[in-house]
Backbone as ProteinMPNN parsed JSONL, in Angstrom:
{"seq_chain_A": "XXXXXXXXXXXXXXXXXXXXXXXXXXXXXXXXXXXXXXXXXXXXXXXXXXXXXXXXXXXXXXXXXXXXXXXXXXXXXXXXXXXXXXXXXXXXXXXXXXXX", "coords_chain_A": {"N_chain_A": [[-25.953, -1.808, -25.27], [-28.607, -1.045, -24.813], [-30.182, -2.284, -23.088], [-28.64, -1.316, -20.825], [-28.3, -0.219, -17.292], [-29.187, 2.575, -15.737], [-27.159, 4.489, -14.344], [-25.389, 6.59, -11.679], [-23.276, 8.456, -12.688], [-24.427, 8.44, -15.246], [-26.765, 10.185, -14.783], [-25.584, 12.154, -13.938], [-23.93, 12.837, -16.322], [-26.126, 13.225, -17.378], [-26.8, 16.088, -16.418], [-24.607, 17.444, -16.704], [-24.884, 17.577, -19.258], [-23.349, 16.37, -21.197], [-23.933, 13.837, -22.656], [-23.965, 11.359, -25.28], [-26.15, 11.278, -27.934], [-28.03, 9.001, -28.312], [-27.376, 7.956, -25.818], [-28.676, 10.08, -23.989], [-31.411, 10.275, -24.443], [-32.125, 7.236, -23.525], [-31.49, 7.547, -21.212], [-32.994, 10.309, -20.647], [-36.137, 8.731, -21.292], [-35.58, 6.909, -19.366], [-35.68, 9.025, -16.955], [-38.174, 9.594, -17.129], [-39.607, 7.71, -16.372], [-38.444, 6.81, -13.322], [-39.214, 9.014, -11.117], [-37.883, 9.168, -8.423], [-34.902, 8.95, -9.733], [-35.393, 11.287, -11.405], [-35.827, 13.458, -9.394], [-33.071, 12.643, -7.967], [-31.714, 14.217, -10.316], [-32.31, 16.924, -10.636], [-31.438, 17.548, -7.827], [-29.173, 16.641, -8.773], [-28.647, 19.388, -10.13], [-29.303, 21.678, -8.857], [-27.1, 21.566, -7.294], [-24.744, 21.204, -9.067], [-25.458, 24.401, -9.814], [-24.973, 26.05, -7.751], [-22.538, 25.118, -7.398], [-21.635, 26.888, -9.79], [-22.398, 29.255, -9.268], [-20.991, 29.85, -6.819], [-18.165, 29.55, -8.261], [-18.101, 31.864, -9.471], [-17.897, 34.001, -7.61], [-15.747, 33.345, -6.347], [-13.667, 33.823, -8.636], [-14.254, 36.234, -8.747], [-13.368, 37.455, -6.374], [-10.5, 36.37, -6.15], [-9.421, 38.581, -8.383], [-8.686, 40.9, -7.256], [-7.373, 42.862, -6.247], [-5.894, 43.714, -4.429], [-6.348, 41.69, -2.735], [-5.475, 39.892, -3.833], [-2.423, 40.675, -3.043], [-2.694, 40.378, -0.145], [-2.683, 37.354, -0.13], [-0.409, 36.786, -1.361], [1.399, 37.482, 0.506], [0.572, 35.971, 2.684], [1.428, 33.992, 1.936], [4.039, 34.053, 2.024], [5.096, 34.058, 4.293], [3.861, 31.747, 5.458], [5.678, 29.651, 4.104], [8.062, 30.979, 5.506], [7.837, 29.979, 8.271], [7.457, 27.305, 7.779], [10.273, 26.853, 6.674], [11.597, 27.417, 8.959], [10.669, 25.745, 10.766], [11.729, 23.515, 10.185], [14.34, 24.24, 10.054], [15.143, 24.259, 12.818], [13.761, 21.534, 13.509], [16.106, 19.918, 12.081], [18.492, 21.191, 13.451], [17.657, 19.727, 15.841], [18.046, 17.168, 15.423], [20.516, 17.212, 14.548], [22.142, 17.402, 17.384], [23.206, 15.697, 19.892], [22.005, 12.781, 21.31], [21.724, 12.562, 25.191], [22.961, 9.354, 26.876], [20.174, 7.544, 28.459]], "CA_chain_A": [[-26.188, -0.58, -24.385], [-29.772, -0.869, -25.005], [-29.98, -3.045, -21.719], [-27.396, -0.963, -19.802], [-28.978, -0.23, -16.06], [-28.753, 3.568, -15.394], [-25.615, 5.209, -13.383], [-25.062, 7.825, -11.406], [-22.519, 8.5, -13.328], [-25.155, 8.518, -16.332], [-27.466, 11.09, -14.144], [-24.721, 13.33, -13.807], [-23.681, 13.118, -17.32], [-27.269, 14.412, -17.977], [-27.143, 17.457, -16.324], [-23.423, 18.115, -17.015], [-24.733, 17.51, -21.21], [-22.215, 14.898, -21.325], [-24.392, 12.485, -23.143], [-24.259, 11.391, -27.064], [-27.538, 11.852, -28.391], [-28.402, 7.667, -27.697], [-27.874, 8.124, -24.13], [-29.809, 11.681, -23.674], [-32.395, 9.851, -25.474], [-31.758, 6.114, -23.033], [-31.29, 9.024, -19.456], [-34.485, 10.763, -20.346], [-37.167, 8.244, -20.584], [-35.801, 6.639, -17.719], [-36.338, 9.966, -16.061], [-39.78, 9.74, -17.353], [-39.977, 6.488, -15.755], [-38.137, 6.655, -12.584], [-39.378, 10.144, -9.867], [-36.471, 9.276, -7.888], [-34.25, 9.493, -10.146], [-35.519, 12.904, -11.679], [-35.67, 14.162, -8.123], [-32.045, 13.071, -7.999], [-30.956, 14.449, -11.065], [-32.812, 18.489, -9.612], [-30.52, 17.635, -6.731], [-27.764, 17.12, -8.761], [-28.809, 20.598, -11.095], [-29.037, 22.643, -7.819], [-25.787, 21.504, -6.617], [-24.221, 22.488, -10.333], [-26.047, 26.472, -9.858], [-24.308, 26.372, -6.534], [-20.637, 25.538, -7.663], [-21.253, 27.985, -10.878], [-22.049, 30.87, -8.821], [-18.974, 29.936, -6.059], [-16.579, 29.936, -9.091], [-18.077, 33.131, -9.765], [-17.678, 34.808, -6.246], [-13.967, 32.933, -6.261], [-13.385, 34.344, -9.812], [-14.474, 38.266, -8.13], [-12.432, 37.455, -4.86], [-9.564, 36.917, -6.943], [-9.734, 39.565, -9.854], [-8.978, 42.058, -6.502], [-5.413, 43.21, -6.051], [-5.461, 43.653, -2.629], [-6.601, 40.247, -2.158], [-3.528, 38.521, -4.328], [-1.271, 41.023, -2.381], [-2.724, 39.624, 1.172], [-2.551, 36.022, -0.511], [0.978, 36.484, -1.505], [1.916, 37.633, 1.703], [0.231, 35.497, 3.961], [1.969, 32.245, 1.612], [5.167, 34.24, 1.925], [5.168, 33.963, 5.686], [3.817, 30.006, 5.488], [6.711, 29.751, 3.731], [9.342, 31.368, 6.226], [7.735, 29.607, 9.394], [7.762, 26.141, 7.363], [11.644, 26.691, 6.333], [11.916, 27.633, 10.263], [10.398, 24.974, 11.775], [12.863, 22.548, 9.462], [15.753, 24.277, 10.562], [15.009, 23.52, 14.335], [14.074, 20.291, 13.417], [17.63, 19.806, 11.799], [19.077, 21.311, 14.838], [17.375, 18.716, 17.133], [18.16, 15.858, 14.949], [21.878, 16.821, 14.421], [21.807, 17.128, 19.186], [23.703, 14.438, 20.477], [21.303, 12.088, 22.772], [22.343, 11.523, 26.372], [22.075, 8.073, 27.198], [19.235, 7.773, 29.67]], "C_chain_A": [[-27.946, -0.076, -24.447], [-30.266, -1.343, -23.321], [-29.33, -2.486, -20.287], [-27.896, -0.245, -18.66], [-28.325, 1.549, -16.17], [-27.738, 4.113, -14.149], [-25.935, 6.428, -12.468], [-24.25, 8.811, -12.316], [-23.362, 9.193, -14.772], [-25.941, 10.301, -16.032], [-26.434, 12.355, -13.825], [-23.748, 13.806, -14.99], [-24.567, 14.18, -17.725], [-27.417, 15.6, -17.936], [-25.885, 17.974, -16.724], [-23.08, 18.296, -19.18], [-23.827, 16.89, -21.616], [-22.623, 14.033, -22.394], [-24.281, 12.359, -24.578], [-25.794, 11.367, -26.899], [-28.574, 10.549, -27.926], [-28.735, 8.054, -26.263], [-28.569, 9.084, -23.762], [-31.018, 10.856, -23.953], [-32.7, 8.638, -23.994], [-32.612, 6.793, -21.365], [-32.702, 9.294, -19.05], [-36.071, 9.964, -20.787], [-36.807, 6.983, -19.35], [-36.41, 7.286, -16.461], [-37.906, 10.342, -15.946], [-40.631, 9.162, -16.56], [-40.09, 6.739, -14.178], [-38.279, 8.596, -11.494], [-38.111, 9.932, -9.199], [-35.27, 9.56, -8.108], [-34.043, 11.021, -10.694], [-34.81, 13.488, -10.437], [-33.991, 14.609, -7.76], [-31.355, 14.318, -8.728], [-31.556, 16.143, -10.916], [-31.789, 18.554, -8.992], [-29.131, 18.16, -7.608], [-27.479, 18.87, -9.485], [-28.275, 21.635, -10.335], [-27.682, 22.855, -7.726], [-24.215, 22.277, -8.017], [-24.136, 24.023, -10.321], [-24.775, 26.715, -8.89], [-22.834, 26.536, -7.157], [-20.315, 26.904, -8.579], [-21.122, 29.311, -10.108], [-20.951, 30.889, -7.343], [-18.221, 30.213, -6.58], [-16.883, 31.514, -9.264], [-17.968, 33.962, -8.895], [-16.161, 34.64, -6.029], [-13.422, 34.113, -7.166], [-13.308, 36.222, -8.865], [-13.224, 38.254, -7.182], [-10.851, 37.682, -5.462], [-8.221, 37.376, -7.994], [-8.927, 40.537, -8.333], [-7.229, 41.854, -6.064], [-4.588, 43.133, -4.793], [-5.761, 42.176, -1.249], [-5.543, 39.328, -2.61], [-2.724, 39.409, -3.395], [-1.064, 40.57, -0.662], [-2.417, 38.097, 0.817], [-0.917, 35.789, -0.574], [1.898, 36.41, -0.101], [2.187, 36.715, 3.163], [1.039, 34.142, 3.228], [3.795, 32.793, 1.82], [5.507, 33.941, 3.487], [4.658, 32.224, 6.174], [5.201, 29.443, 5.333], [8.331, 29.264, 5.036], [9.274, 30.177, 7.618], [7.792, 27.964, 8.83], [9.255, 26.125, 7.767], [12.44, 27.002, 7.75], [12.118, 26.669, 11.437], [11.514, 23.862, 10.615], [13.915, 22.906, 10.042], [15.705, 23.604, 12.321], [14.838, 22.131, 14.253], [15.564, 19.131, 13.348], [18.355, 19.892, 12.766], [18.994, 20.064, 15.798], [17.851, 17.15, 16.862], [19.555, 15.77, 15.545], [22.538, 17.175, 16.484], [22.35, 15.558, 19.121], [22.673, 13.89, 21.422], [22.407, 11.806, 23.717], [21.361, 10.301, 26.735], [21.333, 7.971, 28.255], [18.317, 6.741, 29.66]], "O_chain_A": [[-28.369, 1.045, -24.166], [-30.683, -0.496, -22.532], [-29.418, -2.935, -19.144], [-28.031, 0.893, -19.109], [-27.194, 1.77, -16.603], [-28.005, 3.861, -12.974], [-26.877, 7.164, -12.761], [-24.701, 9.924, -12.588], [-22.998, 10.254, -15.278], [-25.774, 11.294, -16.74], [-26.844, 13.458, -13.465], [-22.981, 14.764, -14.898], [-24.348, 15.315, -18.148], [-27.913, 16.302, -18.817], [-25.976, 19.117, -17.173], [-22.187, 18.668, -19.941], [-23.584, 17.054, -22.812], [-21.752, 13.476, -23.064], [-24.538, 13.399, -25.184], [-26.439, 11.434, -25.852], [-29.639, 10.764, -27.348], [-29.795, 8.343, -25.708], [-29.336, 8.71, -22.875], [-31.788, 11.178, -23.048], [-33.561, 9.096, -23.243], [-33.671, 6.604, -20.766], [-33.385, 8.98, -18.074], [-37.102, 10.611, -20.6], [-37.616, 6.356, -18.665], [-37.086, 6.856, -15.526], [-38.574, 11.006, -15.153], [-41.728, 9.504, -16.116], [-41.175, 6.87, -13.611], [-37.227, 9.211, -11.32], [-37.206, 10.691, -9.545], [-34.515, 10.148, -7.334], [-33.06, 11.751, -10.563], [-33.646, 13.883, -10.367], [-33.511, 15.707, -7.479], [-30.68, 15.183, -8.17], [-30.592, 16.75, -11.382], [-30.999, 19.448, -9.295], [-28.402, 19.146, -7.506], [-26.404, 19.463, -9.393], [-27.315, 22.348, -10.627], [-27.095, 23.912, -7.96], [-23.343, 23.144, -7.974], [-23.188, 24.733, -10.656], [-23.797, 27.405, -9.179], [-22.173, 27.554, -7.362], [-19.393, 27.706, -8.436], [-20.234, 30.161, -10.168], [-20.287, 31.862, -6.984], [-17.366, 30.967, -6.117], [-15.963, 32.33, -9.196], [-17.911, 35.079, -9.411], [-15.43, 35.546, -5.626], [-12.877, 35.12, -6.714], [-12.388, 36.99, -8.583], [-12.252, 38.998, -7.307], [-10.163, 38.696, -5.351], [-7.077, 37.026, -8.28], [-8.167, 41.2, -9.038], [-6.391, 41.012, -5.742], [-3.491, 42.791, -4.354], [-5.603, 41.861, -0.069], [-4.953, 38.398, -2.059], [-2.102, 38.625, -2.678], [-0.014, 40.437, -0.033], [-1.762, 37.563, 1.712], [-0.298, 34.886, -0.012], [2.763, 35.602, 0.24], [3.035, 36.625, 4.051], [1.278, 33.214, 4.001], [4.693, 31.954, 1.757], [6.618, 33.417, 3.577], [5.131, 31.657, 7.159], [5.8, 28.867, 6.241], [9.055, 28.306, 5.308], [10.283, 29.585, 8.002], [8.3, 27.255, 9.699], [9.633, 25.608, 8.818], [13.666, 26.897, 7.804], [12.897, 26.574, 12.385], [12.487, 24.022, 11.351], [14.578, 22.039, 10.61], [16.252, 22.583, 12.738], [15.65, 21.42, 14.845], [15.939, 18.169, 14.018], [18.961, 18.893, 13.151], [19.937, 19.522, 16.376], [17.994, 16.238, 17.676], [19.964, 15.002, 16.415], [23.763, 17.054, 16.529], [21.961, 14.59, 18.468], [22.454, 14.593, 22.409], [23.473, 11.222, 23.524], [20.151, 10.108, 26.855], [21.915, 8.388, 29.256], [17.445, 6.682, 30.526]]}, "name": "protein", "num_of_chains": 1, "seq": "XXXXXXXXXXXXXXXXXXXXXXXXXXXXXXXXXXXXXXXXXXXXXXXXXXXXXXXXXXXXXXXXXXXXXXXXXXXXXXXXXXXXXXXXXXXXXXXXXXXX"}
C-alpha cells in the first residue's frame, strides 16, 4: 500500500472520514506535499458542507404537513394523468388502421 497513488476516491474518503489509520496518515502526508490536492480536498469539504445544509433544508420542508399534502395531491394527479394517457394509447392501438 505504501507506493499506491492517491486517488480522488482517497481524497473523498479523507473528507468523509472513512479512512483507516494507515490510509489517513498516507493521505495526510500527500496533502502536505501537494497543494493542488489540498485545494481539491478543501473544495470537496465545501461541497460536503453545502450538501449537508441542503439535506437539513429539505428535511425542514418535508416535515411541513401542508407541503406533504400538496406533494401527495401532485403525485395523485400525475398518476391519474399517466393512466389516462395509457388508456388513450391503448385505444389508439386498438383502432383498425385504414390502408393508405
